[in-house]
N, CA and C atoms as a LAMMPS dump frame, in Angstrom:
ITEM: TIMESTEP
0
ITEM: NUMBER OF ATOMS
630
ITEM: BOX BOUNDS ff ff ff
-5.0000000000000000e+02 5.0000000000000000e+02
-5.0000000000000000e+02 5.0000000000000000e+02
-5.0000000000000000e+02 5.0000000000000000e+02
ITEM: ATOMS id mol type element x y z
1 1 1 N -233.783 85.17 181.147
2 1 2 C -233.879 84.386 181.572
3 1 3 C -235.729 84.028 181.447
4 2 1 N -236.414 82.893 181.321
5 2 2 C -237.203 82.623 181.088
6 2 3 C -238.578 83.057 182.175
7 3 1 N -239.329 83.51 181.324
8 3 2 C -240.844 84.139 182.688
9 3 3 C -241.677 82.493 182.914
10 4 1 N -241.432 82.61 184.114
11 4 2 C -242.098 80.902 184.14
12 4 3 C -243.557 80.944 184.385
13 5 1 N -243.969 82.156 185.158
14 5 2 C -245.761 82.425 185.626
15 5 3 C -246.401 82.186 184.588
16 6 1 N -246.809 82.286 183.494
17 6 2 C -247.2 81.637 182.502
18 6 3 C -246.716 80.317 181.725
19 7 1 N -245.947 79.778 182.101
20 7 2 C -245.392 78.537 181.67
21 7 3 C -246.392 77.162 182.544
22 8 1 N -246.831 77.128 182.134
23 8 2 C -248.163 75.98 182.715
24 8 3 C -247.663 74.446 182.849
25 9 1 N -247.239 73.385 181.871
26 9 2 C -247.559 72.411 181.76
27 9 3 C -245.514 71.839 181.506
28 10 1 N -245.731 71.415 182.662
29 10 2 C -243.799 70.722 182.686
30 10 3 C -243.837 69.394 183.219
31 11 1 N -243.091 68.678 182.045
32 11 2 C -242.997 67.871 181.587
33 11 3 C -241.519 67.187 182.698
34 12 1 N -241.891 66.381 183.237
35 12 2 C -240.496 65.181 183.862
36 12 3 C -240.365 64.152 183.201
37 13 1 N -239.381 63.775 182.421
38 13 2 C -239.559 62.657 181.311
39 13 3 C -238.022 62.073 181.805
40 14 1 N -237.795 60.706 182.153
41 14 2 C -236.292 60.146 182.51
42 14 3 C -235.99 59.447 180.243
43 15 1 N -234.762 59.026 180.491
44 15 2 C -234.238 59.199 179.248
45 15 3 C -235.239 57.761 178.56
46 16 1 N -235.852 57.81 177.077
47 16 2 C -236.278 57.429 176.324
48 16 3 C -235.163 56.834 175.104
49 17 1 N -235.536 55.788 174.574
50 17 2 C -234.991 55.645 173.056
51 17 3 C -235.181 56.904 171.935
52 18 1 N -236.557 57.26 172.186
53 18 2 C -236.948 57.937 171.312
54 18 3 C -237.177 58.854 171.734
55 19 1 N -236.285 59.621 172.458
56 19 2 C -236.457 61.155 172.733
57 19 3 C -236.367 62.323 171.519
58 20 1 N -235.519 61.955 170.614
59 20 2 C -235.497 62.679 169.555
60 20 3 C -236.62 63.12 168.59
61 21 1 N -237.626 61.949 168.699
62 21 2 C -239.26 62.092 168.355
63 21 3 C -240.296 62.324 169.374
64 22 1 N -240.039 61.84 170.588
65 22 2 C -240.963 62.069 171.829
66 22 3 C -241.19 63.205 171.893
67 23 1 N -239.855 64.21 172.575
68 23 2 C -240.099 65.5 173.09
69 23 3 C -240.504 66.728 172.213
70 24 1 N -240.191 66.409 170.332
71 24 2 C -240.401 67.441 169.895
72 24 3 C -242.185 67.446 169.909
73 25 1 N -242.664 66.06 169.575
74 25 2 C -244.142 65.995 169.721
75 25 3 C -244.542 66.375 171.411
76 26 1 N -244.35 66.329 172
77 26 2 C -245.118 66.953 173.605
78 26 3 C -244.797 68.459 173.726
79 27 1 N -243.809 68.849 172.928
80 27 2 C -243.299 70.835 173.041
81 27 3 C -244.639 71.347 171.793
82 28 1 N -244.605 70.372 170.548
83 28 2 C -245.609 70.934 169.858
84 28 3 C -246.637 70.353 170.271
85 29 1 N -247.334 69.758 171.778
86 29 2 C -248.563 69.963 172.04
87 29 3 C -248.85 70.862 173.086
88 30 1 N -247.464 71.575 173.166
89 30 2 C -247.964 72.28 174.132
90 30 3 C -247.476 72.081 175.893
91 31 1 N -246.243 71.263 175.721
92 31 2 C -245.448 71.539 177.035
93 31 3 C -244.898 72.682 176.528
94 32 1 N -244.473 73.012 178.332
95 32 2 C -243.689 74.684 177.985
96 32 3 C -242.427 74.834 179.105
97 33 1 N -242.37 73.461 179.908
98 33 2 C -241.031 73.563 180.671
99 33 3 C -240.991 72.164 180.446
100 34 1 N -238.98 71.662 180.597
101 34 2 C -239.093 70.119 180.907
102 34 3 C -238.034 69.951 181.341
103 35 1 N -238.174 68.708 182.156
104 35 2 C -237.177 68.113 183.33
105 35 3 C -236.84 66.477 183.115
106 36 1 N -235.407 66.672 182.603
107 36 2 C -234.837 65.056 182.494
108 36 3 C -234.52 64.922 184.223
109 37 1 N -235.718 63.977 184.783
110 37 2 C -235.455 63.266 185.623
111 37 3 C -235.087 61.68 185.579
112 38 1 N -233.785 61.453 185.686
113 38 2 C -233.498 60.277 185.678
114 38 3 C -232.558 59.814 186.37
115 39 1 N -232.817 58.48 187.482
116 39 2 C -232.559 58.639 188.831
117 39 3 C -231.649 57.068 188.707
118 40 1 N -231.533 56.45 187.801
119 40 2 C -231.057 55.255 187.41
120 40 3 C -229.768 54.706 186.706
121 41 1 N -229.168 55.936 185.703
122 41 2 C -228.621 55.883 184.565
123 41 3 C -227.032 56.716 185.294
124 42 1 N -226.145 56.674 184.903
125 42 2 C -225.289 57.407 185.033
126 42 3 C -224.945 58.354 184.373
127 43 1 N -223.835 58.906 185.295
128 43 2 C -223.827 60.688 184.606
129 43 3 C -223.517 60.76 183.348
130 44 1 N -222.452 59.736 182.467
131 44 2 C -222.126 59.854 181.56
132 44 3 C -223.213 59.719 180.438
133 45 1 N -224.329 58.922 180.812
134 45 2 C -225.768 58.918 179.767
135 45 3 C -226.258 59.387 180.451
136 46 1 N -227.006 60.409 181.126
137 46 2 C -227.56 61.752 181.638
138 46 3 C -227.268 63.032 180.851
139 47 1 N -225.688 62.435 180.837
140 47 2 C -224.849 63.917 180.026
141 47 3 C -225.397 63.91 178.477
142 48 1 N -225.676 62.419 177.964
143 48 2 C -225.955 62.473 176.32
144 48 3 C -227.743 62.644 176.37
145 49 1 N -228.174 62.407 177.382
146 49 2 C -229.732 62.593 177.386
147 49 3 C -229.613 64.374 177.46
148 50 1 N -229.033 64.487 178.397
149 50 2 C -229.452 66.09 178.463
150 50 3 C -228.963 67.188 177.362
151 51 1 N -227.772 66.412 176.891
152 51 2 C -227.478 67.504 175.772
153 51 3 C -228.401 67.448 174.684
154 52 1 N -228.711 66.208 174.156
155 52 2 C -230.02 66.052 173.194
156 52 3 C -231.298 67.191 173.997
157 53 1 N -232.126 66.886 174.694
158 53 2 C -232.98 67.159 175.121
159 53 3 C -232.509 69.004 175.186
160 54 1 N -231.523 69.304 175.85
161 54 2 C -231.458 70.836 175.603
162 54 3 C -231.309 71.222 174.52
163 55 1 N -230.404 70.587 173.816
164 55 2 C -230.956 71.392 171.709
165 55 3 C -232.465 71.445 171.252
166 56 1 N -233.067 70.314 171.29
167 56 2 C -234.447 70.033 171.108
168 56 3 C -234.952 71.226 171.872
169 57 1 N -234.885 71.604 173.514
170 57 2 C -236.046 72.578 173.585
171 57 3 C -235.501 73.874 173.702
172 58 1 N -234.384 74.222 173.025
173 58 2 C -233.481 75.883 172.488
174 58 3 C -234.556 75.993 171.274
175 59 1 N -234.256 74.901 170.743
176 59 2 C -235.343 75.269 169.455
177 59 3 C -236.593 75.632 169.069
178 60 1 N -237.276 74.959 170.387
179 60 2 C -238.715 75.145 170.69
180 60 3 C -239.137 76.654 171.743
181 61 1 N -237.888 76.894 171.883
182 61 2 C -237.885 78.081 173.002
183 61 3 C -238.236 77.989 174.673
184 62 1 N -237.738 76.292 174.988
185 62 2 C -238.916 76.41 175.912
186 62 3 C -237.704 75.802 176.539
187 63 1 N -237.645 76.354 178.394
188 63 2 C -236.582 76.072 178.649
189 63 3 C -236.208 74.551 179.671
190 64 1 N -235.298 73.928 179.888
191 64 2 C -235.134 72.523 180.361
192 64 3 C -234.148 72.747 181.431
193 65 1 N -234.449 71.712 182.031
194 65 2 C -234.075 71.739 183.596
195 65 3 C -233.56 70.22 183.997
196 66 1 N -232.32 70.13 184.179
197 66 2 C -231.362 68.861 184.826
198 66 3 C -232.341 68.743 186.51
199 67 1 N -232.574 67.121 186.602
200 67 2 C -232.645 67.151 187.56
201 67 3 C -231.399 67.009 188.478
202 68 1 N -231.098 67.059 190.074
203 68 2 C -230.267 66.467 191.068
204 68 3 C -228.821 67.44 190.972
205 69 1 N -228.691 67.807 189.694
206 69 2 C -226.87 67.818 189.383
207 69 3 C -226.574 69.563 188.939
208 70 1 N -226.204 70.995 189.487
209 70 2 C -226.298 71.817 188.467
210 70 3 C -224.48 71.705 187.939
211 71 1 N -224.259 70.281 188.444
212 71 2 C -222.912 70.237 187.496
213 71 3 C -223.092 69.819 186.267
214 72 1 N -224.158 69.008 185.941
215 72 2 C -224.674 67.971 184.664
216 72 3 C -225.433 69.378 184.027
217 73 1 N -226.343 70.147 184.856
218 73 2 C -227.033 70.955 184.212
219 73 3 C -225.744 72.173 183.348
220 74 1 N -224.847 72.85 183.99
221 74 2 C -223.906 73.483 183.451
222 74 3 C -223.538 72.352 182.213
223 75 1 N -222.66 71.355 182.321
224 75 2 C -222.15 70.955 181.131
225 75 3 C -223.281 70.61 179.77
226 76 1 N -224.59 70.558 180.206
227 76 2 C -225.074 70.432 178.896
228 76 3 C -225.731 71.183 178.435
229 77 1 N -225.76 72.15 179.429
230 77 2 C -226.246 74.12 178.59
231 77 3 C -227.958 73.803 179.125
232 78 1 N -228.032 73.327 180.186
233 78 2 C -229.479 73.589 180.632
234 78 3 C -229.621 75.134 181.368
235 79 1 N -230.987 75.147 181.297
236 79 2 C -231.248 76.332 181.873
237 79 3 C -231.622 76.401 183.419
238 80 1 N -230.956 75.064 184.105
239 80 2 C -231.14 75.063 185.599
240 80 3 C -231.254 73.884 185.901
241 81 1 N -231.547 73.631 187.284
242 81 2 C -231.43 72.635 187.891
243 81 3 C -232.514 72.458 188.771
244 82 1 N -232.959 71.205 188.99
245 82 2 C -234.536 71.132 189.887
246 82 3 C -233.703 70.329 190.936
247 83 1 N -233.847 70.383 192.52
248 83 2 C -233.798 69.34 193.544
249 83 3 C -234.179 69.334 194.577
250 84 1 N -234.079 68.188 195.188
251 84 2 C -235.037 67.8 196.204
252 84 3 C -234.733 68.129 197.948
253 85 1 N -235.225 67.798 198.74
254 85 2 C -235.089 67.928 200.101
255 85 3 C -233.453 67.423 200.442
256 86 1 N -232.698 66.464 199.752
257 86 2 C -231.714 65.897 200.37
258 86 3 C -230.565 66.283 199.307
259 87 1 N -231.08 66.671 198.333
260 87 2 C -229.708 67.1 197.266
261 87 3 C -229.239 67.786 197.36
262 88 1 N -228.588 68.408 196.587
263 88 2 C -227.622 69.683 197.238
264 88 3 C -228.331 70.901 197.172
265 89 1 N -227.945 71.86 197.77
266 89 2 C -228.821 73.427 198.478
267 89 3 C -229.214 74.19 197.347
268 90 1 N -229.986 74.59 197.64
269 90 2 C -230.642 75.877 196.542
270 90 3 C -229.163 76.863 196.277
271 91 1 N -228.571 77.071 197.882
272 91 2 C -227.636 78.549 197.641
273 91 3 C -226.64 77.938 196.683
274 92 1 N -226.078 76.755 197.272
275 92 2 C -224.668 76.196 196.211
276 92 3 C -225.427 76.109 194.717
277 93 1 N -226.15 75.738 194.185
278 93 2 C -226.512 75.516 192.989
279 93 3 C -226.979 76.923 192.237
280 94 1 N -227.53 78.082 193.097
281 94 2 C -227.522 79.492 192.706
282 94 3 C -226.121 79.906 192.503
283 95 1 N -225.219 79.537 193.423
284 95 2 C -223.89 80.013 193.141
285 95 3 C -223.139 79.268 191.384
286 96 1 N -223.399 78.015 192.017
287 96 2 C -222.655 77.243 190.716
288 96 3 C -223.284 77.621 189.219
289 97 1 N -224.623 77.999 189.033
290 97 2 C -225.389 78.24 187.923
291 97 3 C -225.514 79.918 187.768
292 98 1 N -225.532 80.704 188.752
293 98 2 C -225.478 82.021 188.444
294 98 3 C -226.808 82.514 188.584
295 99 1 N -227.126 84.11 188.625
296 99 2 C -228.482 84.58 189.334
297 99 3 C -229.997 84.657 188.259
298 100 1 N -228.895 84.082 186.323
299 100 2 C -230.122 84.078 185.64
300 100 3 C -230.656 82.555 185.797
301 101 1 N -229.903 81.38 186.397
302 101 2 C -230.534 80.234 186.009
303 101 3 C -231.558 80.025 186.862
304 102 1 N -232.145 78.895 186.477
305 102 2 C -233.524 78.564 186.924
306 102 3 C -233.332 77.355 187.717
307 103 1 N -233.706 77.506 189.163
308 103 2 C -233.263 76.296 190.2
309 103 3 C -235.062 76.573 190.809
310 104 1 N -235.095 75.375 190.896
311 104 2 C -236.295 74.382 191.509
312 104 3 C -236.315 73.703 192.936
313 105 1 N -237.326 73.926 193.864
314 105 2 C -236.675 72.855 195.018
315 105 3 C -238.614 72.305 195.216
316 106 1 N -238.224 70.902 195.61
317 106 2 C -239.404 69.65 195.372
318 106 3 C -239.813 70.185 197.289
319 107 1 N -240.987 69.878 197.445
320 107 2 C -241.568 70.305 199.038
321 107 3 C -242.658 69.445 199.036
322 108 1 N -242.601 68.673 200.361
323 108 2 C -243.426 67.627 200.728
324 108 3 C -244.774 67.541 201.652
325 109 1 N -244.05 69.154 202.345
326 109 2 C -244.859 69.519 203.388
327 109 3 C -244.793 71.264 204.012
328 110 1 N -245.485 71.314 204.922
329 110 2 C -245.471 72.584 205.288
330 110 3 C -244.471 73.071 205.898
331 111 1 N -243.126 72.482 206.492
332 111 2 C -242.427 73.132 207.201
333 111 3 C -241.59 72.708 206.12
334 112 1 N -241.255 71.993 205.005
335 112 2 C -240.457 72.196 203.997
336 112 3 C -240.657 73.336 202.97
337 113 1 N -242.519 73.733 202.792
338 113 2 C -242.269 74.646 202.234
339 113 3 C -242.019 75.682 202.824
340 114 1 N -242.052 76.053 204.011
341 114 2 C -241.822 77.166 204.631
342 114 3 C -240.465 77.911 204.451
343 115 1 N -239.239 76.559 205.137
344 115 2 C -237.916 76.686 204.871
345 115 3 C -237.725 77.072 203.415
346 116 1 N -238.447 76.578 202.469
347 116 2 C -238.461 77.046 201.002
348 116 3 C -238.481 78.466 200.301
349 117 1 N -239.54 79.024 201.158
350 117 2 C -239.54 80.792 200.557
351 117 3 C -238.767 81.62 201.146
352 118 1 N -237.868 80.637 202.501
353 118 2 C -236.313 82.019 202.739
354 118 3 C -235.124 81.103 201.752
355 119 1 N -235.011 80.104 200.629
356 119 2 C -234.368 79.976 199.423
357 119 3 C -234.492 80.799 198.263
358 120 1 N -232.974 80.539 197.675
359 120 2 C -233.263 81.832 196.187
360 120 3 C -233.519 81.151 195.293
361 121 1 N -235.115 80.213 194.976
362 121 2 C -235.205 79.66 194.293
363 121 3 C -236.266 80.636 193.47
364 122 1 N -236.408 79.738 192.27
365 122 2 C -236.89 80.483 190.845
366 122 3 C -238.808 80.021 191.178
367 123 1 N -238.654 78.618 191.141
368 123 2 C -240.243 78.315 191.538
369 123 3 C -240.127 77.004 193.059
370 124 1 N -241.296 76.8 192.879
371 124 2 C -240.689 75.267 193.754
372 124 3 C -242.16 74.658 193.554
373 125 1 N -241.859 73.579 193.841
374 125 2 C -242.811 72.325 193.275
375 125 3 C -243.4 71.825 194.86
376 126 1 N -244.775 71.276 195.056
377 126 2 C -245.656 70.639 195.885
378 126 3 C -246.436 69.338 195.621
379 127 1 N -246.4 68.298 196.296
380 127 2 C -246.969 67.101 196.146
381 127 3 C -246.285 65.757 196.37
382 128 1 N -246.206 64.326 196.042
383 128 2 C -247.73 64.68 194.799
384 128 3 C -248.678 64.489 196.093
385 129 1 N -249.831 65.287 195.099
386 129 2 C -251.337 65.302 196.014
387 129 3 C -251.998 64.336 195.988
388 130 1 N -251.711 63.201 194.546
389 130 2 C -252.02 61.616 195.558
390 130 3 C -250.612 61.219 195.205
391 131 1 N -250.522 59.82 196.106
392 131 2 C -249.67 58.833 195.43
393 131 3 C -249.075 58.64 193.961
394 132 1 N -247.99 58.325 193.922
395 132 2 C -247.903 58.297 192.487
396 132 3 C -246.363 57.202 192.162
397 133 1 N -246.362 55.927 191.328
398 133 2 C -245.505 55.764 191.004
399 133 3 C -243.944 56.176 191.033
400 134 1 N -243.835 57.548 190.049
401 134 2 C -242.514 58.13 190.093
402 134 3 C -242.281 58.315 191.622
403 135 1 N -243.232 58.304 192.994
404 135 2 C -242.393 59.152 193.623
405 135 3 C -242.757 57.785 195.146
406 136 1 N -241.875 56.506 194.715
407 136 2 C -242.186 55.372 195.774
408 136 3 C -242.168 55.752 196.761
409 137 1 N -242.647 55.023 197.329
410 137 2 C -242.932 55.214 199.286
411 137 3 C -243.496 56.48 199.809
412 138 1 N -243.919 57.327 199.103
413 138 2 C -244.359 58.63 199.346
414 138 3 C -246.019 58.561 198.998
415 139 1 N -246.294 58.805 200.239
416 139 2 C -248.197 59.333 200.523
417 139 3 C -248.683 60.601 199.797
418 140 1 N -249.771 60.553 199.028
419 140 2 C -250.501 61.824 198.654
420 140 3 C -250.087 63.108 199.841
421 141 1 N -250.121 64.14 199.34
422 141 2 C -250.355 65.184 200.003
423 141 3 C -251.873 65.863 200.435
424 142 1 N -251.882 65.184 199.232
425 142 2 C -253.215 66.062 199.184
426 142 3 C -253.534 67.623 198.643
427 143 1 N -254.873 67.872 197.754
428 143 2 C -254.89 69.038 197.164
429 143 3 C -254.857 70.357 198.484
430 144 1 N -254.952 70.262 199.732
431 144 2 C -255.094 71.347 200.279
432 144 3 C -253.472 71.803 200.135
433 145 1 N -252.707 71.008 200.52
434 145 2 C -251.539 71.412 200.891
435 145 3 C -250.921 72.326 199.727
436 146 1 N -251.386 71.952 198.263
437 146 2 C -250.735 72.445 197.473
438 146 3 C -251.362 73.836 196.698
439 147 1 N -252.954 73.87 197.577
440 147 2 C -253.182 75.345 197.679
441 147 3 C -252.296 76.053 198.424
442 148 1 N -252.439 75.999 199.812
443 148 2 C -251.847 76.409 200.647
444 148 3 C -250.061 77.012 200.311
445 149 1 N -250.113 76.252 199.346
446 149 2 C -248.383 76.41 199.105
447 149 3 C -248.728 77.572 198.24
448 150 1 N -249.267 77.307 197.087
449 150 2 C -249.555 78.244 196.072
450 150 3 C -249.931 79.534 196.704
451 151 1 N -250.908 79.901 197.573
452 151 2 C -251.143 81.353 198.09
453 151 3 C -250.368 81.557 198.718
454 152 1 N -249.494 81.27 199.842
455 152 2 C -248.299 81.499 200.275
456 152 3 C -246.985 82.324 199.775
457 153 1 N -246.996 81.505 198.488
458 153 2 C -245.95 81.702 197.034
459 153 3 C -245.679 82.987 196.137
460 154 1 N -244.839 83.53 196.165
461 154 2 C -244.482 84.37 195.251
462 154 3 C -244.072 84.146 193.9
463 155 1 N -244.129 83.005 194.002
464 155 2 C -243.226 82.537 192.356
465 155 3 C -244.079 80.957 192.245
466 156 1 N -243.878 80.861 191.143
467 156 2 C -244.685 79.87 191.069
468 156 3 C -245.039 78.308 191.028
469 157 1 N -245.59 77.717 191.951
470 157 2 C -245.779 76.59 192.4
471 157 3 C -246.175 75.424 191.965
472 158 1 N -245.604 74.525 191.199
473 158 2 C -245.871 73.322 190.265
474 158 3 C -246.623 72.277 191.097
475 159 1 N -247.305 72.006 190.833
476 159 2 C -247.991 70.882 191.598
477 159 3 C -247.702 69.186 190.972
478 160 1 N -247.553 68.39 191.348
479 160 2 C -247.216 67.086 190.991
480 160 3 C -248.497 65.94 191.788
481 161 1 N -248.319 64.785 191.052
482 161 2 C -249.097 63.202 191.192
483 161 3 C -250.466 63.586 190.46
484 162 1 N -250.586 62.753 189.386
485 162 2 C -251.364 62.303 189.385
486 162 3 C -252.49 63.311 187.855
487 163 1 N -251.476 64.172 187.524
488 163 2 C -251.981 65.642 187.132
489 163 3 C -252.364 64.909 185.012
490 164 1 N -253.572 64.714 185.017
491 164 2 C -254.009 64.404 183.232
492 164 3 C -255.03 65.403 182.551
493 165 1 N -255.445 64.935 181.578
494 165 2 C -256.3 65.667 180.504
495 165 3 C -258.126 65.627 181.594
496 166 1 N -258.12 64.39 182.474
497 166 2 C -259.165 64.373 183.204
498 166 3 C -259.471 65.295 184.425
499 167 1 N -258.626 65.651 185.024
500 167 2 C -258.159 66.008 186.097
501 167 3 C -258.216 67.734 186.064
502 168 1 N -257.299 68.223 184.907
503 168 2 C -256.874 69.595 185.141
504 168 3 C -257.851 70.557 185.672
505 169 1 N -258.853 70.471 184.417
506 169 2 C -259.136 71.733 185.147
507 169 3 C -260.034 71.77 186.409
508 170 1 N -260.332 70.467 186.8
509 170 2 C -260.862 70.815 188.2
510 170 3 C -260.036 71.201 189.554
511 171 1 N -258.604 70.77 188.735
512 171 2 C -257.513 71.217 189.657
513 171 3 C -257.324 72.893 189.462
514 172 1 N -257.526 73.286 188.308
515 172 2 C -257.248 74.95 188.286
516 172 3 C -258.687 75.43 189.009
517 173 1 N -259.697 74.585 188.786
518 173 2 C -260.773 75.118 189.01
519 173 3 C -260.905 75.378 190.985
520 174 1 N -260.378 74.347 191.505
521 174 2 C -259.802 74.65 192.608
522 174 3 C -258.81 75.613 193.108
523 175 1 N -257.859 76.328 192.402
524 175 2 C -257.007 77.09 192.562
525 175 3 C -255.772 77.083 192.456
526 176 1 N -255.371 75.827 191.813
527 176 2 C -253.597 75.701 191.439
528 176 3 C -253.665 76.304 189.597
529 177 1 N -252.539 76.288 189.207
530 177 2 C -252.498 77.372 188.172
531 177 3 C -250.978 76.345 187.596
532 178 1 N -250.369 75.762 188.036
533 178 2 C -249.093 75.043 187.46
534 178 3 C -248.874 73.638 187.723
535 179 1 N -248.619 73.145 186.769
536 179 2 C -249.087 71.615 186.787
537 179 3 C -247.954 70.911 186.285
538 180 1 N -247.452 69.607 186.89
539 180 2 C -245.932 68.493 186.559
540 180 3 C -246.64 67.426 186.205
541 181 1 N -246.408 66.821 184.945
542 181 2 C -246.783 65.667 184.473
543 181 3 C -246.116 64.76 183.977
544 182 1 N -246.223 63.365 183.775
545 182 2 C -245.47 62.224 183.815
546 182 3 C -246.068 61.447 182.898
547 183 1 N -246.615 60.806 183.762
548 183 2 C -247.456 59.21 183.283
549 183 3 C -248.587 59.972 182.018
550 184 1 N -249.267 60.741 182.244
551 184 2 C -249.981 61.036 180.756
552 184 3 C -249.45 61.001 179.71
553 185 1 N -247.982 61.716 179.856
554 185 2 C -246.966 62.322 178.497
555 185 3 C -246.54 60.755 178.329
556 186 1 N -246.04 60.57 179.39
557 186 2 C -244.667 59.34 179.221
558 186 3 C -245.396 57.838 178.584
559 187 1 N -246.49 57.849 179.066
560 187 2 C -247.393 56.292 178.907
561 187 3 C -248.331 56.805 178.146
562 188 1 N -248.038 57.857 177.545
563 188 2 C -249.337 57.707 175.936
564 188 3 C -248.96 57.616 174.831
565 189 1 N -249.819 56.488 174.396
566 189 2 C -249.69 55.868 172.875
567 189 3 C -249.452 57.002 171.961
568 190 1 N -250.149 58.196 171.936
569 190 2 C -250.026 59.266 170.878
570 190 3 C -249.22 60.893 172.054
571 191 1 N -247.909 60.566 172.396
572 191 2 C -247.784 61.922 173.22
573 191 3 C -248.156 62.912 172.41
574 192 1 N -248.08 63.558 171.176
575 192 2 C -248.276 64.564 170.82
576 192 3 C -250.171 65.036 171.736
577 193 1 N -250.764 63.611 170.902
578 193 2 C -252.015 63.917 171.011
579 193 3 C -252.428 64.091 172.765
580 194 1 N -251.983 63.461 173.542
581 194 2 C -252.365 63.16 175.209
582 194 3 C -251.928 65.152 175.504
583 195 1 N -250.262 65.243 174.718
584 195 2 C -250.095 66.763 175.394
585 195 3 C -251.098 68.204 174.681
586 196 1 N -251.988 67.79 173.446
587 196 2 C -252.595 68.716 173.177
588 196 3 C -254.323 68.778 174.294
589 197 1 N -254.187 67.381 174.21
590 197 2 C -255.722 67.139 175.328
591 197 3 C -255.422 67.826 176.451
592 198 1 N -253.888 67.97 177.11
593 198 2 C -253.662 68.615 178.459
594 198 3 C -253.88 69.958 178.296
595 199 1 N -253.281 70.183 177.168
596 199 2 C -253.097 71.742 177.511
597 199 3 C -254.357 72.279 177.092
598 200 1 N -255.108 71.763 176.14
599 200 2 C -256.182 72.605 175.894
600 200 3 C -257.345 72.424 177.093
601 201 1 N -257.442 71.642 177.863
602 201 2 C -258.482 71.24 179.516
603 201 3 C -257.778 72.605 180.236
604 202 1 N -256.281 72.646 180.299
605 202 2 C -255.853 73.7 181.174
606 202 3 C -256.136 74.762 180.51
607 203 1 N -255.416 75.18 179.293
608 203 2 C -255.923 76.922 178.843
609 203 3 C -257.267 77.166 179.014
610 204 1 N -258.371 75.979 178.714
611 204 2 C -259.735 76.301 178.94
612 204 3 C -260.538 76.721 180.302
613 205 1 N -259.868 76.12 181.105
614 205 2 C -259.941 76.309 182.367
615 205 3 C -259.442 77.718 182.722
616 206 1 N -258.065 77.934 182.74
617 206 2 C -257.646 78.911 183.043
618 206 3 C -258.05 80.102 182.784
619 207 1 N -258.67 80.266 181.536
620 207 2 C -259.566 81.464 180.52
621 207 3 C -260.822 81.275 181.529
622 208 1 N -261.634 80.607 181.944
623 208 2 C -262.735 80.379 182.187
624 208 3 C -262.46 80.829 183.978
625 209 1 N -261.635 80.889 184.735
626 209 2 C -261.428 81.502 185.887
627 209 3 C -260.751 82.408 185.931
628 210 1 N -260.247 83.215 184.715
629 210 2 C -258.929 84.176 184.933
630 210 3 C -259.465 85.362 184.626
């Protein structure tokens, strides 16, 4: 089972035609957790993308996580699944995938996080701390919520919402340690360079405060 505490840079990415090039580039740049988050494609297309991503991540020694479906996670050989508040329960995912699988759970407010503390998760997520196009219709939670979740959790809390190379150091100084990145990598003209920049800023900030 992967130890997530020191895995701090978590990429969420949907299907893209250049996955075979994009994913190795960001992994070489410092991404150390990957999730396929694909809400639009059917299961067969998600299965194809997931199988490719699982194989690439395995070569890099990086955990690969499927969004929403523990069934697809098992089929493609993923290391685990990430579910939201309206998806299958964490307990069911754990029963289906086993005690060593990674099971993550999204939270967006204090009550959700309090309930998440009682679930057999491997990690939790908190946010988005600012409004983001990847979560349409959801307002930002603010940093205070993510900090409170981090303090209360005995597992890593991955913070979502607008994280990039320009703000990750200040978020570390505020007290956060684990980050989900989407647009700063998926929209970058140079994904490898973008990953290196975020990773360097993150590692330097961690070294300065820990």
